[in-house]
C-alpha positions, 0 to 999 in steps of 0.5 A, a space after each residue: 337441079 340448081 338454087 338461083 334467083 328468079 329466072 325472069 324468061 322462065 317466069 314469062 314462059 310459064 304464064 304464056 305456056 301453062 295449060 289453064 292460062 288459055 286468054 291473055 287475061 289469063 296469062 297476064 294473072 299468072 305473072 302478076 301483071 297488068 294485060 298491057 304490061 304482060 303483053 308489052 314485055 313478052 312481046 319485048 322479050 320474045 319478039 312475039 306476041 303472048 297469043 302467037 308464042 302460045 298458039 306456035 309452041 302448042 302446034 309444035 307440041 302437036 306436031 311432036 304428039 302426032 309423030 309419037 302416036 297421038 290422034 289428030 283430035 287428041 292433039 287437036 284438044 291438047 292445043 286448045 282447039 275446040 274441033 279437029 277442023 280447026 286444028 287441021 286448018 291452022 296446022 296445015 297453014 302452019 306447017 305447009 301440010 295436013 296433020 296426018 302426013 308427019 313431016 321431018 320435025 316438029 319445029 315451026 320457023 321462029 326469029 326468037 328461037 323458042 321452041 317446044 322441047 319433047 317432053 314437056 320442055 322449051 328450047 332457046 335457040 341463040 346466035 351460034 358460036 365456036 366452042 373451045 377445042 379443048 372439049 373433046 380432050 375434057 370429055 374423054 378424060 372425064 369418061 376415062 378417069 371415071 371408069 378408072 375410079 369405078 373400077 379401083 372401088 370395085 376391087 374393094 370390099 362392098 363395106 368399104 365403098 358403101 361405109 360414110 367415110 366422110 360424114 356430111 360431105 356435100 358437093 351441092 346443097 340440093 344433091 344431099 350428103 355423099 359421104 361414101 364412096 359409092 355415093 360419090 361415085 353414083 353422084 358422078 353418073 347419075 348428074 350426067 344422066 339427068 342432064 342427058 334426060 333434059 337435054 333429050 327430052 326425057 323423064 329423069 332417071 331412076 337414082 342409083 340404089 347405093 344399097 344394092 347388092 351389086 352396085 358397083 357392077 350397075 354404076 359401071 353398066 350405067 357410066 358406060 351407057 350414059 358416057 356414050 349418049 352425053 359425049 355423042 350428045 355435046 358433040 352434037 351441040 359443038 358441031 351446030 354451034 348451039 353453045 348459046 342455046 337454052 333448054 327450059 328444064 322441066 325436071 326442075 321444080 319451079 322449071 329453069 332455063 339454062 344455056 347448053 354452054 352452062 350445062 356442059 360446063 357445069 357437068 365438067 366442073 362438078 364432074 372433075 370435083 367429085 373425082 377429086 374426092 373419090 380419088 381422095 378417098 380411094 387413096 386411103 385404100 391404096 389409089 395413086 393420088 395423081 392417077 387422074 392427072 390429064 397430062 399423064 392421061 394424055 401422054 398414055 393415050 398418045 403411047 408416049 413414055 
């Protein structure tokens, strides 16, 4: 979802956890490093040997697969074991119960905080830190302002909202052009849907069909749904002080690691940018330009004059 320089942490973890890389030589080869240098680098970065890291994370994935309905044999094969018996012994030793007795979660103790995150990502815990108290206001203002913009756009004729009002307008290079009102508003909604899917370990959402007959009604519905999930997820991060945790996003090509504080800041930053783009475009059709001012929004929310 972003374009950046090489992510060395992601490269190391890819080499350790890629399905074909079952031996240290395989891992080192995938990372274009010698066996000794690779093992030393991974151990220094993760505080865990490549083999131990791979074994633990694949067992965590197996635990999640078992809870999701996979058979013991299928989970064993996916985790690299030659037999269900060998897998069961390793699983029981790691989790303290056999594969047939599902536990409350799928993470094992880890000093480095690197864990399997479904369906095919990695989550990396960091030291807990308190969050900024302005967060709740930013989340609610973003939600209310976006809903108001979508509602105003829905009062306009369809040909107005789908017209390329600002040809070539682009918010992010990898996201494509957003020349119409509906394209900018769809970018607002789809960005939250995509990042929420990353945090929840789900597959990528279906893009908004900008030429659908009921696109504005669909957009309003999708915004309402994703807003509830997004705010709940960010509040959960805040309550746990998990701002420095990292998730490796398998929806990126290639996968890339992101710190949770950066993800939330990214969504809020570009959400505010898109809202102002949409507001400027809608102002040409009668919307008040200062309608999204956080000061006015907060006063109205508090019932002040």
